[in-house]
Steps between C-alpha positions, in 0.01 A plus 500: 500500500221676691325337794149549629495614859244424767369739759413796280129413495485626143643841585717665239845570638707808413719495188868430564694824551815580304822367650618723782156647570335428835317173556127530435405147598454365147636158614688438176824402674340269756245349261770388258727331752575506872797709606813341645385606847174303467686200362748504789267575790169338410608236251316656208558333166682679222206545262154646516352745747664539838299334776552812716334728244208681667229725359314782672345828390560437130872435522749226584718484810785281618371274775849454642514874561144530632437171684829311532373274778231351272753387243773395743253290702572689820261445793402869522555834329711681762802518267316611184618861517868415552502216247299707252757779515780249449326343200420845354868594522608169344253548214606859433157640582486870423772492233262486207384235256771267371281236331590462135242407238 
């Protein structure tokens, strides 16, 4: 099942890359279902777009990596860089696309 995603303001997102190719911000993985990290840390459901899915400059981004404090309800953003790096590592950022159609 495909889900409509909010936040794109009608922008066309990039086409999903082949498995193993670098992430291009197409949002396919996060629009279909939240990852286990989002489920565990922000209580995301198991279906539909991830609530931490962000859009900027014509592509999608993981909000847990970019702005962890927003999604963890922290009082300020002082830990965003450290937490973002931890979430990026947990998600396998930089290892290439692993979303299967």
